[in-house]
C-alpha positions, 0 to 999 in steps of 0.5 A: 817318312819324316827324315832329319839330319842333326849334329851332336849339339842337337842330339837332345832335340833330335831325341825329343822329336823322335819321342814325339813321333813315336808317341803319335805313330809318325814314322820318323828317323834322324841321322847324326852328322859327326861334328868333325865330318868336314875336318878340323878346319870346319868344325860343328858351329862354324859357318862352313859346317852349317852351309855344307850341311844345308847343301847336303839336304838334296843328296840326303833326301834322294838317299832316303827316298831310295832307301825307304822306297816311301815318300819323305818329308824333311823335318828340322830336329827342333820340331815336336809333334803334339798331334798327328800331322794329318797333312802327311796322309794321302789326299789330305791337302785342301787344294789337292795332292802335292809333289813339291820340295817339302814332301817328295815321292821318288818320281822322275820330277823329284830326281830332276829337282834333287 
């Protein structure tokens, strides 16, 4: 499952990414972070907003692994698929299976990393 976080300024890009997923049969979801979720001192566009949102990625990935019960891959919302991503399929990596930071299954190693 492709998962993404985005703020209101990136809504158009998130919708475009989701549309490309739907066209090609890629399972994707995008979660909007309110532009004011950190309060008035750290609005969307501020460095604090950016760094704190980036810091949330591990917790977000763990949450998505637990909710979907499927392997997940984090996708930036400015991504747009033009063909099906064959590397998302089991056993598709040239040098063998991956269980790295980019694509994760809910395993004990993943839990330690996240």
